[in-house]
MDAnalysis code that builds the backbone (N, CA, C; Angstrom):
import MDAnalysis as mda
import numpy as np

u = mda.Universe.empty(270, n_residues=90, atom_resindex=np.repeat(np.arange(90), 3), trajectory=True)
u.add_TopologyAttr("name", ["N", "CA", "C"] * 90)
u.add_TopologyAttr("resid", np.arange(1, 91))
u.add_TopologyAttr("resname", ["MET", "SER", "GLU", "VAL", "PHE", "THR", "SER", "ALA", "ARG", "PHE", "GLY", "LYS", "ARG", "VAL", "TRP", "LEU", "THR", "ASP", "HIS", "ALA", "LEU", "ALA", "ALA", "MET", "LYS", "LYS", "ARG", "GLY", "VAL", "THR", "LEU", "ALA", "GLU", "VAL", "GLU", "VAL", "LEU", "ILE", "GLU", "GLN", "GLY", "ALA", "TYR", "LEU", "GLY", "ASN", "GLY", "LYS", "ASP", "ASP", "GLY", "TRP", "LEU", "PHE", "ARG", "ARG", "PHE", "ASP", "GLY", "ARG", "ALA", "ASP", "ASN", "LEU", "VAL", "CYS", "ALA", "ALA", "VAL", "THR", "ASN", "ARG", "GLN", "ALA", "ILE", "VAL", "VAL", "LYS", "THR", "ILE", "MET", "ILE", "ASN", "TRP", "ARG", "GLU", "ARG", "GLU", "GLU", "ALA"])
u.atoms.positions = np.array([
    [0.948, -0.930, -0.331],
    [-0.226, -0.406, 0.139],
    [1.195, 1.345, -0.471],
    [0.544, 2.198, -0.922],
    [0.846, 3.908, -0.430],
    [0.503, 4.533, 0.199],
    [0.913, 5.125, 0.744],
    [-0.002, 6.580, 1.630],
    [-0.096, 7.733, 0.297],
    [-1.680, 8.115, 0.273],
    [-1.416, 8.615, -0.658],
    [-1.556, 10.350, -0.306],
    [-2.570, 10.536, 0.881],
    [-3.172, 12.367, 0.575],
    [-3.785, 11.615, 1.870],
    [-4.131, 13.149, 2.722],
    [-4.830, 13.171, 4.296],
    [-6.018, 13.671, 4.288],
    [-6.957, 13.235, 4.865],
    [-8.442, 13.557, 4.186],
    [-8.923, 14.508, 5.391],
    [-9.216, 15.707, 5.071],
    [-9.417, 17.036, 6.091],
    [-10.672, 16.154, 6.417],
    [-11.763, 15.674, 5.678],
    [-13.038, 15.448, 6.165],
    [-13.012, 14.283, 7.106],
    [-12.193, 13.297, 7.623],
    [-12.337, 12.063, 7.993],
    [-10.914, 12.597, 9.193],
    [-9.980, 13.616, 8.534],
    [-8.812, 13.888, 9.761],
    [-8.426, 12.796, 9.780],
    [-7.921, 11.894, 8.792],
    [-6.822, 10.700, 8.647],
    [-6.168, 10.462, 7.305],
    [-5.140, 9.570, 6.984],
    [-5.244, 9.636, 6.253],
    [-5.383, 8.718, 5.244],
    [-5.270, 8.811, 3.716],
    [-5.668, 7.732, 3.435],
    [-4.808, 6.792, 2.479],
    [-4.840, 5.364, 2.204],
    [-4.552, 4.274, 1.786],
    [-5.021, 3.908, 0.693],
    [-4.373, 3.720, -0.813],
    [-4.984, 2.964, -1.860],
    [-3.820, 1.774, -1.738],
    [-4.900, 0.450, -1.716],
    [-4.063, -0.462, -1.749],
    [-3.619, -0.572, -2.944],
    [-2.877, -1.973, -3.512],
    [-2.325, -1.937, -4.907],
    [-4.059, -2.573, -5.578],
    [-4.350, -3.176, -5.100],
    [-5.816, -3.683, -5.790],
    [-6.514, -2.382, -6.228],
    [-7.001, -1.942, -5.056],
    [-7.416, 0.009, -6.033],
    [-6.888, 0.230, -6.868],
    [-5.516, 0.642, -6.510],
    [-4.994, 1.003, -7.476],
    [-4.908, 0.644, -8.989],
    [-4.877, -0.783, -9.176],
    [-5.176, -1.379, -10.483],
    [-6.292, -1.150, -10.896],
    [-7.132, -1.215, -10.197],
    [-8.418, -1.113, -10.093],
    [-9.207, 0.323, -11.112],
    [-8.474, 0.997, -9.889],
    [-8.452, 2.746, -10.632],
    [-8.208, 2.623, -11.968],
    [-7.004, 2.510, -12.532],
    [-6.389, 2.340, -13.934],
    [-7.377, 1.067, -14.666],
    [-7.872, 0.422, -14.692],
    [-8.522, -0.785, -15.204],
    [-10.200, 0.156, -15.979],
    [-10.101, 1.152, -14.617],
    [-11.498, 1.923, -14.869],
    [-11.340, 3.209, -15.265],
    [-9.725, 3.588, -15.068],
    [-10.172, 4.881, -16.371],
    [-10.275, 5.869, -14.939],
    [-10.222, 5.643, -13.474],
    [-10.569, 6.337, -12.159],
    [-8.859, 7.571, -11.810],
    [-9.084, 8.351, -11.929],
    [-8.063, 8.999, -11.562],
    [-7.400, 9.699, -10.013],
    [-6.726, 9.748, -9.245],
    [-6.425, 10.266, -8.225],
    [-7.024, 11.104, -7.383],
    [-6.977, 12.329, -8.664],
    [-7.811, 13.198, -8.240],
    [-9.625, 13.657, -7.792],
    [-9.902, 12.584, -9.054],
    [-11.390, 12.230, -8.305],
    [-11.364, 10.755, -7.336],
    [-10.610, 10.073, -7.151],
    [-10.551, 9.420, -5.640],
    [-10.464, 10.228, -4.702],
    [-9.501, 11.743, -4.621],
    [-9.883, 12.543, -3.882],
    [-11.265, 13.489, -3.130],
    [-11.451, 13.425, -4.234],
    [-13.177, 13.966, -4.670],
    [-14.069, 13.350, -3.578],
    [-13.972, 12.369, -4.496],
    [-15.137, 10.764, -3.882],
    [-14.814, 10.761, -2.403],
    [-13.571, 10.531, -1.882],
    [-13.251, 10.440, -0.119],
    [-13.425, 11.693, 0.247],
    [-13.860, 12.928, 0.159],
    [-13.798, 14.689, 0.640],
    [-15.413, 14.471, 0.678],
    [-16.689, 14.116, -0.779],
    [-17.769, 14.348, -1.261],
    [-18.791, 13.476, -1.377],
    [-17.649, 12.449, -1.440],
    [-18.530, 10.933, -1.529],
    [-19.803, 10.604, -0.328],
    [-21.281, 10.740, -0.486],
    [-22.094, 10.087, 0.084],
    [-21.465, 8.876, 1.541],
    [-21.559, 8.510, 2.015],
    [-20.418, 7.388, 2.788],
    [-21.687, 6.493, 3.631],
    [-21.978, 5.206, 3.157],
    [-22.735, 4.125, 3.585],
    [-21.790, 3.018, 4.796],
    [-21.684, 3.121, 5.729],
    [-20.982, 1.864, 6.440],
    [-21.830, 0.909, 6.631],
    [-21.187, -0.133, 7.584],
    [-21.863, -1.139, 7.746],
    [-22.150, -1.519, 8.701],
    [-21.978, -0.279, 9.631],
    [-21.967, -0.488, 11.703],
    [-20.993, -1.171, 11.905],
    [-19.963, -0.917, 11.325],
    [-18.525, -1.562, 11.784],
    [-17.232, -0.710, 11.176],
    [-16.721, -1.725, 10.703],
    [-15.440, -0.409, 9.809],
    [-15.433, -0.253, 8.649],
    [-16.344, -1.104, 7.938],
    [-16.268, -0.843, 6.578],
    [-17.185, -0.330, 5.723],
    [-17.554, 0.209, 4.787],
    [-18.252, 0.714, 4.168],
    [-17.613, 1.581, 2.535],
    [-18.720, 2.370, 1.953],
    [-18.602, 2.537, 0.604],
    [-18.727, 4.017, 0.686],
    [-17.866, 4.631, 0.312],
    [-17.902, 6.343, -0.449],
    [-18.440, 6.285, -1.963],
    [-19.361, 6.724, -2.103],
    [-19.722, 6.693, -3.913],
    [-20.580, 7.851, -3.879],
    [-20.354, 8.794, -5.214],
    [-20.235, 9.917, -6.236],
    [-20.584, 9.941, -7.338],
    [-21.594, 10.542, -8.127],
    [-21.218, 10.666, -9.594],
    [-20.677, 11.865, -9.779],
    [-19.857, 12.111, -11.080],
    [-18.843, 13.118, -11.479],
    [-19.535, 12.889, -12.912],
    [-19.715, 14.645, -12.834],
    [-19.896, 15.143, -14.496],
    [-19.413, 14.899, -15.081],
    [-19.015, 13.953, -16.497],
    [-18.610, 13.666, -17.913],
    [-18.212, 12.237, -18.158],
    [-18.210, 11.426, -16.538],
    [-18.758, 10.183, -16.963],
    [-19.770, 9.523, -17.179],
    [-20.050, 8.329, -17.825],
    [-20.918, 7.775, -18.263],
    [-20.915, 6.386, -17.437],
    [-20.167, 6.066, -16.993],
    [-20.009, 5.114, -15.866],
    [-20.284, 5.046, -13.955],
    [-20.736, 5.988, -14.343],
    [-21.278, 6.364, -13.102],
    [-22.679, 5.634, -11.672],
    [-22.596, 5.329, -10.800],
    [-21.833, 5.946, -10.059],
    [-20.070, 5.217, -9.507],
    [-19.402, 6.428, -9.312],
    [-18.154, 5.313, -9.124],
    [-18.274, 5.514, -7.322],
    [-17.416, 4.357, -6.498],
    [-17.837, 3.717, -5.097],
    [-16.405, 3.548, -4.876],
    [-15.947, 3.630, -3.878],
    [-14.746, 3.192, -2.945],
    [-15.236, 2.486, -2.017],
    [-14.455, 0.857, -1.639],
    [-14.845, -0.182, -0.822],
    [-13.968, 0.671, -0.026],
    [-14.459, 0.728, 1.447],
    [-13.121, 1.180, 2.485],
    [-13.094, 0.650, 3.582],
    [-12.609, 0.882, 4.320],
    [-12.120, -0.109, 5.849],
    [-11.690, 1.454, 6.130],
    [-12.435, 2.276, 7.638],
    [-12.588, 3.158, 7.832],
    [-11.600, 2.891, 9.623],
    [-10.633, 3.340, 10.096],
    [-10.203, 2.737, 11.326],
    [-9.503, 3.879, 11.429],
    [-7.836, 3.598, 11.968],
    [-6.844, 4.512, 12.214],
    [-6.581, 5.482, 10.963],
    [-6.670, 4.858, 9.803],
    [-6.451, 5.510, 8.515],
    [-8.301, 5.002, 7.739],
    [-7.931, 5.448, 7.097],
    [-9.238, 5.358, 5.661],
    [-7.707, 4.485, 4.687],
    [-8.461, 3.108, 4.624],
    [-7.852, 2.028, 3.404],
    [-8.772, 1.850, 2.020],
    [-8.504, 2.465, 1.269],
    [-9.240, 2.032, -0.092],
    [-8.662, 1.027, -0.554],
    [-9.946, -0.435, -0.487],
    [-9.583, -1.366, -1.179],
    [-10.124, -1.452, -2.613],
    [-10.965, -1.081, -3.109],
    [-11.086, -1.020, -4.249],
    [-11.590, 0.132, -5.289],
    [-11.832, 0.083, -6.305],
    [-12.898, 1.116, -6.622],
    [-13.698, 0.595, -7.608],
    [-14.593, 0.490, -7.665],
    [-15.619, 0.265, -8.739],
    [-16.474, 1.739, -9.311],
    [-17.316, 0.778, -10.468],
    [-17.895, 2.044, -11.508],
    [-19.056, 1.074, -11.696],
    [-20.513, 2.344, -12.221],
    [-21.722, 1.794, -12.283],
    [-22.155, 0.969, -10.699],
    [-22.008, 1.345, -9.994],
    [-22.468, 0.955, -8.434],
    [-23.393, 1.837, -8.353],
    [-24.423, 0.736, -7.737],
    [-25.512, 0.101, -6.607],
    [-25.978, -0.266, -5.418],
    [-26.225, 1.108, -5.061],
    [-26.964, 0.715, -3.538],
    [-27.745, -0.562, -3.387],
    [-27.369, -1.738, -2.594],
    [-28.532, -2.772, -2.582],
    [-30.017, -1.987, -2.378],
    [-30.645, -2.500, -2.156],
    [-32.152, -2.083, -2.126],
    [-32.562, -3.150, -0.543],
    [-33.187, -2.101, 0.448],
    [-33.417, -3.810, 1.412],
    [-34.649, -4.381, 1.468],
    [-33.744, -5.916, 1.887],
    [-35.020, -6.760, 1.225],
    [-36.197, -6.751, 2.318],
])
């Protein structure tokens, strides 16, 4: 993993896994978009330490962009997804 930036929103360092970096490249998501996603995206937590940050970006046809994260001492971005959809409650 490599440290990328510090989130003002969360007051924590943000780390991207190698898998997240590869997913960004594969899906054409820039580091600048990930920074906006972390700082401005909607957050959906699972009640523990894991969650999803998601956001629409102007000019992208593959919205929603989503980061699967772990939120502990740091924000760890595990992967980046596109065309993401929030699960509907059963």
